[in-house]
N, C-alpha and C positions, 0 to 999 in steps of 0.2 A: 465431498467437502468436509471441512473440519480440520482440527489440528493434528499434525502428524510429523514425525521425523523420518518417515519412510522415504524411500528413494522417490524422486520426482519423476513420474513417467514421461516418456517422450511427448512433446507437444503441449506440455503443461507449464503454466506460470504459477508458482506458489507465492502467495502474498502473506507475510507474517507480520503482525503488528504487536509490539510490546507497548502496551498502554499502561504506564505506571508499572505496576507489578503483575498486570493481567496480560496473558498471551492469547492471541487469536490468530487463526490461520485459515486460508481458503485456497483451493486449487481451481484454476480457470484454464480452459483450453486456450493455448496461445492465440489461435485464430479468432477467439471470441473476446479478447481483452478490450478492443475498441468498442465492440457492441455492448459489453458489460458496463463500461464507463459511460457510454451514451445512455443506457438504461438507468444507471445511477443518477445521471444529471436529470433525466426526465422525472424519475421518482422523487427527486428532491425539489423539483421546480414548484411544487405547491407552496413550499416555504421559502426556498432560496433557489433562484434560477442560476445554477452554477455555470452553464455553458458560456454565457457572455463574460463570466468572471474569471476565465482561465488566465493564469499569469498575474493575478492581482491579489493584494492582501485580503480584500473582501471575499474572494473565492476561497482562499486558504482558510480564512476564519469560518466561512460558511461550511466547508467540508469538515473542518475540525469540530464544529458544533454538532454536525450530524453524527460524527464518530462518537462524541461525548454522549449524545442522546442514546445511541445504540449500546454503548458500554453500560449505561445505567439499566438497560433492558437485555443484557447479554445472554440471559438464559432463554429468551424468546426465540422462536424459529427465525432463521435467516439473519439474526443480528451479527454473528461473527462475520458473515459475508459483507454486510453493510459496513462494518468497521474496517474490514480489509479493503474494500473498494474506496472508502473515504481516504484511507492512508495512501493507496495507490494514486488516487486523483491528486492529492496534495503533492506527492512526489513528482508526478509528471507535469503538473500545471502550477507549480509553486511560483510565488512572486519573483524569485530570482530566475529570470527567464533563461539565462545561460545554464544554470544548474538543472532546470527542468529539461532543457534541450539535451544536456549530457545524460540525464536519466533515461529519456526516451531513446536516445541513440544506444546506450548501453543495453537497455532491455531488448531493443530490436536486434542488436548485434548478437547477444547471447541466444536469443530464440533462433536466429538463422544458423548460428554456429553449433549450438548444443541441442537445439530442439526444444529448449525451455529455459527457465530462469527462476531464481529465487529473489524476490523483492522483500527486503526487510525494512520496516518502518519502526522507529522508536519515538515515544513521546513521554512526557511527564504525566502524572495522574490527572492533570487538568486539560491535556491536549493542547498545550500552549507552545512548547518547544519541541519541534520535530527534527529528526534526522533520518537519512535514508541510505540504503546501499542496495546495489544489484549485484548478485553473485551467480556463478555458474551452478548448475544443478548438482554437480559433484559434491557440493558441500552438504547435501542432504542424503548422502549414501546411507543405505540401510545399516543400522547398528551404530552409526556415529552420532554423537550428540554435539554436532557442530552448530554453535550459536555465535556467529561473529558480530554480536551486538557491540556497537561502539557508541558510547555517550560522547558526543563531540563537544568541543569547547563552545562557549557561547557564540563566538564569532562565526562558527560553522553551522549553527543550527538555525532553523526557521523560527522566528519569534512572531 
């Protein structure tokens, strides 16, 4: 786990979050993505029960508040993973149901086709406006500084 530009190994989903000017990254085995998201929902349920809030503004705000809380504690153990999972959760279960479905399909397709994927999440320093991209693992080839961050226009970001 942790941040790296190294090649993404087979069977891995790399989640990278650009939170304002801070960069966080975690690698998760592709077969464990669903389990990790379920564990994230369970761990957050003492404050915010995210599972029933999938696809809602309240869910996105809840996951974003968890990410913000973790960013404030980013030097503590496991906080980069919490930030990454919060970003992935928002990407896959965002209030724009069709966009969330496209993200889930793109992630599943890349994992089946390439054996892994790179999920990139960007947000402002407050965790208010989010944008997402799913890319093939080839963008993280060893030695390349490929950062396809795109700050999308306001109409294409999650507010």
